[in-house]
MARDO-9731 format. One record per residue (C-alpha): residue in three letters; x, z, y. Coordinates in Angstrom, 1 decimal. Each point is the difference from the previous one (the first is absolute). Layout:
<recs>
{rec "ALA" {X Z Y}};
...
</recs>
This chain:
<recs>
{rec "MET" {-2.1 -10.3 33.4}};
{rec "PRO" {-1.4 -1.2 -3.4}};
{rec "GLY" {-1.6 2.6 -2.0}};
{rec "ILE" {-0.1 0.6 -3.8}};
{rec "ASP" {-2.9 -2.3 -0.6}};
{rec "SER" {1.7 -2.9 1.9}};
{rec "GLU" {3.1 0.5 -2.1}};
{rec "LYS" {-2.1 -0.2 -3.2}};
{rec "GLU" {-1.9 -3.2 1.2}};
{rec "LEU" {3.5 -1.5 1.0}};
{rec "VAL" {1.7 0.6 -3.0}};
{rec "ALA" {-2.9 -1.1 -2.1}};
{rec "LYS" {-0.3 -3.3 1.6}};
{rec "HIS" {3.8 -0.5 -0.5}};
{rec "ALA" {-0.5 0.7 -3.7}};
{rec "ALA" {-2.9 -2.3 -0.4}};
{rec "GLY" {2.2 -2.7 1.5}};
{rec "LEU" {2.0 0.0 -3.4}};
{rec "ALA" {-3.1 -1.3 -1.9}};
{rec "ARG" {0.3 -3.7 -1.2}};
{rec "ASP" {-2.2 -2.2 -1.7}};
{rec "GLY" {-0.7 0.5 -3.6}};
{rec "MET" {1.2 3.7 0.1}};
{rec "ILE" {-1.8 2.7 -1.9}};
{rec "ILE" {0.2 3.0 2.4}};
{rec "GLY" {-0.3 3.7 -0.8}};
{rec "LEU" {-2.2 1.7 2.6}};
{rec "GLY" {0.9 3.6 0.9}};
{rec "THR" {-2.3 2.6 0.9}};
{rec "GLY" {0.0 2.1 3.2}};
{rec "SER" {-0.3 -0.4 3.7}};
{rec "THR" {3.1 -2.1 0.5}};
{rec "ALA" {-0.7 -2.2 -3.1}};
{rec "ALA" {-3.4 -0.5 1.4}};
{rec "PHE" {1.4 -1.8 3.0}};
{rec "ALA" {2.2 -2.2 -2.4}};
{rec "ILE" {-3.4 -1.0 -1.9}};
{rec "ALA" {-1.7 -0.8 3.2}};
{rec "GLU" {2.8 -2.2 1.2}};
{rec "LEU" {0.3 -1.8 -3.4}};
{rec "GLY" {-3.7 -0.6 0.1}};
{rec "ARG" {0.4 -1.6 3.5}};
{rec "ARG" {2.7 -2.0 -1.5}};
{rec "VAL" {-2.2 -1.1 -2.9}};
{rec "ARG" {-2.7 -1.1 2.5}};
{rec "THR" {2.5 -2.3 1.6}};
{rec "GLY" {1.1 -1.7 -3.1}};
{rec "LEU" {2.4 2.4 -2.0}};
{rec "ARG" {-0.6 -0.1 -3.8}};
{rec "ILE" {0.6 3.2 -1.8}};
{rec "THR" {-1.4 2.2 -2.4}};
{rec "GLY" {-0.1 3.8 0.4}};
{rec "VAL" {0.3 2.9 -2.6}};
{rec "ALA" {-1.6 3.3 1.3}};
{rec "SER" {1.4 3.5 -0.5}};
{rec "SER" {-3.2 1.5 0.6}};
{rec "ASN" {-3.6 -0.5 0.3}};
{rec "ALA" {0.1 0.4 3.6}};
{rec "SER" {2.7 -2.5 0.5}};
{rec "GLU" {-1.9 -2.6 -2.3}};
{rec "LYS" {-3.2 0.5 2.1}};
{rec "LEU" {1.9 -0.5 3.2}};
{rec "ALA" {2.0 -3.1 -1.3}};
{rec "ALA" {-3.3 -1.6 -1.1}};
{rec "SER" {-1.7 0.6 3.4}};
{rec "VAL" {2.9 -1.9 1.8}};
{rec "GLY" {-0.1 -2.9 -2.3}};
{rec "ILE" {3.0 0.7 -2.4}};
{rec "PRO" {-0.8 -1.0 -3.6}};
{rec "VAL" {0.7 3.0 -2.3}};
{rec "LEU" {0.9 0.1 -3.6}};
{rec "PRO" {0.1 2.9 -2.4}};
{rec "PHE" {3.5 0.9 -1.3}};
{rec "ASP" {-1.0 0.1 -3.5}};
{rec "ASP" {1.0 -3.4 -1.0}};
{rec "LEU" {3.3 -0.2 2.2}};
{rec "SER" {3.4 1.0 -0.8}};
{rec "ARG" {1.6 -0.7 3.4}};
{rec "LEU" {-0.6 -0.4 3.7}};
{rec "ASP" {2.1 -1.7 2.7}};
{rec "LEU" {-0.4 2.6 2.7}};
{rec "THR" {-1.4 3.5 0.7}};
{rec "ILE" {-0.7 1.3 3.3}};
{rec "ASP" {-0.7 3.8 0.4}};
{rec "GLY" {0.5 3.0 2.1}};
{rec "ALA" {1.8 3.2 -0.5}};
{rec "ASP" {-0.5 3.6 0.6}};
{rec "GLU" {3.8 0.6 0.7}};
{rec "ILE" {2.8 -2.0 -0.8}};
{rec "ASP" {3.9 0.4 0.5}};
{rec "GLY" {3.0 -2.3 0.8}};
{rec "ASP" {0.6 -0.7 -3.9}};
{rec "LEU" {-3.7 -1.2 -0.2}};
{rec "ASN" {-1.0 3.1 -2.0}};
{rec "ALA" {-3.6 0.6 0.8}};
{rec "VAL" {-2.9 2.4 -0.4}};
{rec "LYS" {-3.5 -1.9 -0.5}};
{rec "GLY" {-3.4 0.8 -1.1}};
{rec "ALA" {-2.0 1.8 3.1}};
{rec "GLY" {-2.6 -2.6 -0.6}};
{rec "GLY" {-0.4 1.0 -3.7}};
{rec "ALA" {1.1 -3.5 -1.4}};
{rec "LEU" {3.5 0.9 -1.0}};
{rec "MET" {-0.4 -1.1 -3.6}};
{rec "ARG" {-1.2 -3.3 0.8}};
{rec "GLU" {2.4 -0.3 2.9}};
{rec "LYS" {3.0 0.7 -2.2}};
{rec "ILE" {-1.2 -2.4 -2.8}};
{rec "ILE" {-0.4 -3.1 2.4}};
{rec "ALA" {3.4 1.2 1.9}};
{rec "SER" {1.6 -0.2 -3.4}};
{rec "ALA" {-1.3 -3.3 -1.0}};
{rec "SER" {0.8 -1.5 3.4}};
{rec "ASP" {3.1 -2.4 0.4}};
{rec "VAL" {0.2 1.5 3.4}};
{rec "MET" {-1.5 3.3 1.2}};
{rec "VAL" {-0.2 0.5 3.9}};
{rec "ALA" {-0.8 3.4 1.3}};
{rec "ILE" {-1.5 -0.1 3.7}};
{rec "VAL" {0.1 3.1 2.1}};
{rec "ASP" {-0.1 1.3 3.6}};
{rec "SER" {3.1 1.8 1.4}};
{rec "SER" {-1.5 3.5 -0.8}};
{rec "LYS" {0.2 -0.5 -3.8}};
{rec "VAL" {3.9 -0.7 0.0}};
{rec "VAL" {1.8 3.2 -1.0}};
{rec "PRO" {3.7 0.8 -0.6}};
{rec "ARG" {-1.0 1.0 -3.5}};
{rec "ILE" {-3.3 0.3 -1.7}};
{rec "GLY" {-1.3 3.5 -0.8}};
{rec "LYS" {-2.6 1.0 2.6}};
{rec "ALA" {-3.1 -2.0 -1.1}};
{rec "LYS" {-2.2 1.2 -2.7}};
{rec "ILE" {0.8 -1.7 -3.4}};
{rec "PRO" {-3.2 -1.0 -1.6}};
{rec "ILE" {-0.2 0.0 -4.0}};
{rec "GLU" {-3.2 -1.8 -1.6}};
{rec "VAL" {-1.2 2.3 -2.8}};
{rec "LEU" {-2.2 -0.7 -2.9}};
{rec "PRO" {-2.9 2.5 0.3}};
{rec "PHE" {0.5 1.3 -3.4}};
{rec "ALA" {3.7 1.0 1.0}};
{rec "LEU" {-1.0 1.4 3.5}};
{rec "ALA" {1.0 3.8 -0.8}};
{rec "TRP" {3.0 -0.9 -2.0}};
{rec "ALA" {1.3 -2.3 2.7}};
{rec "GLU" {-0.6 2.6 2.9}};
{rec "LYS" {1.9 2.6 -2.3}};
{rec "SER" {3.0 -2.6 -0.8}};
{rec "ALA" {0.3 -0.8 3.6}};
{rec "GLN" {0.0 3.5 1.1}};
{rec "SER" {2.7 0.8 -2.5}};
{rec "MET" {2.2 -2.5 1.9}};
{rec "GLY" {-0.4 1.8 3.2}};
{rec "ALA" {-2.8 -1.8 1.4}};
{rec "LEU" {-2.8 1.0 2.3}};
{rec "VAL" {-2.9 -1.6 -1.5}};
{rec "SER" {-3.3 -0.7 1.8}};
{rec "HIS" {-3.0 -2.0 -1.5}};
{rec "ARG" {-0.9 -3.1 2.0}};
{rec "ALA" {-3.5 0.1 1.2}};
{rec "THR" {-2.5 -2.3 1.7}};
{rec "PRO" {-1.5 0.9 3.5}};
{rec "SER" {-3.0 1.6 -1.7}};
{rec "GLY" {2.2 2.3 -1.9}};
{rec "GLU" {-0.2 -1.7 -3.5}};
{rec "MET" {2.9 -0.8 -1.9}};
{rec "PHE" {1.5 -3.4 0.8}};
{rec "ARG" {-0.2 -2.6 -2.6}};
{rec "THR" {2.0 -3.1 -0.2}};
{rec "ASP" {-1.2 -3.5 -0.6}};
{rec "GLN" {0.9 0.8 -3.7}};
{rec "ASN" {-2.2 3.2 0.2}};
{rec "ASN" {3.2 2.4 -0.2}};
{rec "PHE" {0.9 2.9 2.2}};
{rec "ILE" {2.9 0.4 2.4}};
{rec "LEU" {2.1 3.0 0.3}};
{rec "ASP" {2.2 0.2 3.4}};
{rec "LEU" {3.2 1.6 -0.5}};
{rec "VAL" {2.3 1.6 2.6}};
{rec "PHE" {3.6 1.1 -0.7}};
{rec "GLU" {0.9 2.5 3.0}};
{rec "ARG" {3.5 0.0 -1.2}};
{rec "GLY" {0.4 -3.7 -0.2}};
{rec "TYR" {0.9 -2.0 -3.2}};
{rec "ASP" {2.3 -2.5 -1.8}};
{rec "SER" {-2.4 -3.0 -0.1}};
{rec "THR" {1.4 -1.6 -2.9}};
{rec "ARG" {0.0 3.2 -2.1}};
{rec "LEU" {-3.5 1.0 1.3}};
{rec "ALA" {-1.5 -3.8 -0.9}};
{rec "SER" {1.5 0.5 -3.5}};
{rec "ALA" {-1.6 3.5 -0.5}};
{rec "LEU" {-3.3 -1.2 1.2}};
{rec "ASP" {0.0 -2.9 -2.2}};
{rec "SER" {0.5 2.4 -3.0}};
{rec "ILE" {-3.2 1.8 0.7}};
{rec "PRO" {-2.6 -0.9 -2.7}};
{rec "GLY" {-3.1 -0.9 2.1}};
{rec "VAL" {1.6 -1.0 3.2}};
{rec "LEU" {-0.5 -3.6 0.0}};
{rec "GLU" {1.9 -0.7 3.3}};
{rec "HIS" {1.8 1.6 2.9}};
{rec "GLY" {0.5 -1.2 3.6}};
{rec "LEU" {3.8 -0.2 0.1}};
{rec "PHE" {1.0 -3.7 0.4}};
{rec "LEU" {3.8 0.1 -0.5}};
{rec "SER" {0.8 -3.6 -1.3}};
{rec "GLU" {-3.1 -2.1 0.7}};
{rec "ILE" {0.4 -0.9 3.7}};
{rec "ASP" {2.3 -2.9 0.7}};
{rec "VAL" {-0.6 -0.5 3.8}};
{rec "LEU" {-1.1 2.7 2.7}};
{rec "LEU" {-1.5 -1.3 3.1}};
{rec "VAL" {-0.3 2.5 2.8}};
{rec "GLY" {-2.1 -0.3 3.2}};
{rec "THR" {2.3 1.4 2.9}};
{rec "GLY" {-1.8 -0.2 3.3}};
{rec "GLU" {-0.5 -3.8 0.5}};
{rec "ALA" {2.6 -1.1 -2.5}};
{rec "VAL" {0.2 -0.1 -3.9}};
{rec "GLU" {3.0 1.2 -1.9}};
{rec "THR" {0.9 -1.4 -3.3}};
{rec "ARG" {2.0 2.0 -2.8}};
{rec "ARG" {0.9 -1.2 -3.3}};
{rec "ARG" {0.7 1.8 -3.1}};
{rec "SER" {3.7 0.1 -0.8}};
{rec "LYS" {0.7 -2.0 -3.1}};
</recs>
């Protein structure tokens, strides 16, 4: 029976097959996205002509190592396609992302893409999002204020740390707070509330950005599309 890594690799290869010559493609962050980057690199080495836009320094480094030309997003206003993973996602394509710490760049390139494809193994699909920690990227100046504001919404708040115990820093040199809502939450209301906190630069609720979900289920890939 195929394991989780096999499902990740299967769904990543399927997603990489959506790339066409001339596309500008957003490259996600995380273990499943890494499989997709590796497969895109293989296709580039056999003649595919694409340009990548990386959602993190780690993904940019990986893309360069497999031969994908990478451009900074600074001078771009749209992408053709983005391929990225998710921490959990439901049947309505509402998702929580950001376990890899790249949520702000991930949301930017997802929002700028004509098509955003989420790729996950079967363990990431849930009836309704609510169990995964919701990360928020916070300006260091506003750390204590953002923590207090999240707690006032009923969140249990933890400071994301590195393996050595230091505060985790994003590629933008900001901090991440991880939020848990033991009583659940209304995702639309929560997203609006988090957006309203000065100093919170982005949150990991992806409620409208994902257009297509590809799920690795055993030896097959299931496709789900957002209802219009």
